[in-house]
Structures are given as structure tokens and as C-alpha cells.
C-alpha positions as CSV (number, residue, x, y, z in Angstrom):
1,M,74.4,63.5,105.4
2,P,71.7,64.9,107.8
3,A,71.0,63.0,111.0
4,G,67.3,62.8,110.5
5,L,64.8,62.3,113.4
6,Q,66.1,61.5,116.8
7,P,65.7,57.7,117.5
8,P,64.3,56.5,120.7
9,N,67.5,54.5,121.5
10,A,70.5,55.7,119.5
11,A,72.8,53.1,121.2
12,E,70.7,50.3,119.9
13,L,70.9,51.7,116.4
14,L,74.6,52.2,116.5
15,S,75.3,48.7,117.7
16,G,73.3,47.1,114.9
17,A,74.4,45.8,111.5
18,H,73.0,48.8,109.6
19,V,75.8,51.1,110.8
20,D,78.4,48.6,109.5
21,E,76.6,48.5,106.2
22,L,76.4,52.3,106.0
23,L,80.1,52.7,106.8
24,T,81.1,50.0,104.2
25,E,79.0,51.8,101.5
26,A,80.4,55.2,102.4
27,L,84.0,54.0,102.3
28,R,83.3,52.4,98.9
29,R,82.1,55.7,97.5
30,F,84.5,58.2,99.3
31,D,88.2,58.3,100.1
32,A,87.5,59.4,103.7
33,V,84.5,59.5,106.0
34,V,84.4,61.9,109.0
35,I,81.8,61.3,111.7
36,D,81.1,64.1,114.1
37,A,79.9,62.4,117.3
38,P,78.4,63.7,120.5
39,P,80.5,64.3,123.7
40,I,82.0,61.1,125.1
41,M,80.9,61.4,128.7
42,G,77.4,60.5,129.6
43,L,76.4,58.8,126.3
44,A,77.2,55.4,124.8
45,D,77.1,56.9,121.2
46,S,80.7,58.0,120.8
47,P,82.4,54.9,122.2
48,L,80.1,52.7,120.0
49,I,81.0,54.7,116.9
50,A,84.7,54.8,117.9
51,S,84.7,51.0,118.1
52,K,83.5,50.7,114.5
53,V,85.8,53.2,112.6
54,A,89.4,53.1,111.5
55,G,90.5,56.0,113.7
56,T,89.3,58.4,116.3
57,V,90.4,62.0,117.1
58,M,89.3,63.5,120.4
59,V,88.4,67.2,120.4
60,V,89.1,69.1,123.6
61,E,88.0,72.6,124.3
62,A,90.7,74.7,125.9
63,H,90.0,76.5,129.2
64,R,86.8,74.5,129.7
65,T,87.5,70.8,129.6
66,R,89.2,69.7,132.9
67,A,92.2,67.4,132.7
68,R,90.3,64.7,134.7
69,Q,87.3,64.9,132.3
70,A,89.6,64.5,129.3
71,S,91.4,61.6,130.9
72,L,88.2,59.8,131.7
73,S,87.0,60.4,128.2
74,L,90.2,58.9,126.8
75,Q,89.9,55.9,129.1
76,R,86.3,55.4,127.9
77,L,87.5,55.4,124.3
78,R,90.3,53.0,125.0
79,T,87.9,50.6,126.8
80,A,85.8,50.7,123.6
81,R,89.0,49.6,121.7
82,A,89.1,52.9,119.7
83,N,92.1,53.4,117.5
84,M,93.2,56.8,118.9
85,L,94.9,58.9,116.3
86,G,95.3,62.0,118.4
87,A,93.5,65.0,119.8
88,V,92.7,68.6,118.7
89,L,92.7,71.5,121.1
90,T,90.1,74.1,120.2
91,K,89.4,77.7,121.4
92,F,92.9,78.1,122.8
93,S,93.8,81.7,123.9
94,S,97.5,82.3,124.6
95,K,96.6,85.4,126.6
96,R,94.3,83.4,128.9
97,A,96.8,80.6,129.2
98,S,99.5,82.9,130.3
99,A,97.2,84.3,133.0
100,D,96.0,80.8,134.1
101,Y,99.2,78.8,134.1
102,G,102.6,79.4,135.5
103,Y,106.1,78.1,134.8
104,D,108.4,76.8,137.5
105,Y,111.8,75.2,137.7
106,G,113.4,73.4,140.6
107,Y,115.7,70.6,141.6
108,G,116.5,68.6,144.7
109,Y,117.9,65.5,146.2
110,G,118.0,63.7,149.5
111,R,115.2,63.8,152.1
112,A,113.4,67.1,153.0
113,D,114.3,66.7,156.7
114,E,118.0,66.6,155.8
115,A,118.0,69.8,153.8
116,P,121.0,72.0,154.6
117,E,120.5,75.4,156.3
118,A,120.4,78.4,153.9
119,A,123.6,80.4,153.8
120,S,123.4,84.0,155.2
């Protein structure tokens, strides 16, 4: 279904009864309805939509979306009482990931100022 003309206040339209009627009718006619919503941060649209649907999947672009940004987006959806089903990571490059991220292993116990001297 095309979006049509851009409304002057999308948040006002999304919080009204017409959206509920549209979703009810769509679910009566189809087994599943998928809504592609705008980015979560900066707009009220996505949290409003997420609060009205059965489940929400957050899409995260690899190598571009910062962890803090994704965390804030998830918190915003939770505040809207979204039923989070999961997340999808897009545009992932294993070559880029291996260059950007490292792997480390370590262990320890006690306090740092009590560390034993290294053996020679």
C-alpha cells in the first residue's frame, strides 16, 4: 500500500483511531501485515506504530549504527511498550568486522596492587 501524501503531523494521524481500524481490516484480510517504519530516533512515528502492532523487529545497519544509538532506540521502543521480537543486522561484512574488531582473552583475581612479580 503506498504511503500517499506526507501529512502535516504524522504523529497525530498515527495516534488516532483510523490506524487501529486500518490494522484491524488488514489483519482480517491477510495472514500477516508488515509495516516498514522510519528510523526510531528523532521521530515519534516508529514508537507509536510499535505500540499498536503485535510485534516489532528492529533493523540495525552493521558498521554504521553505534551501539549507544541502538541501545537508545531499543529503550525508546520499550518505553512505547513494543513487543520486541528481535533484531536484524544488515550490510554486515566479515572482512570489515575482522579489521575493526579484535578478540582478547584474559583472567585475573585479587587486587591489581597485589599482583605478583613476573618470573624471569
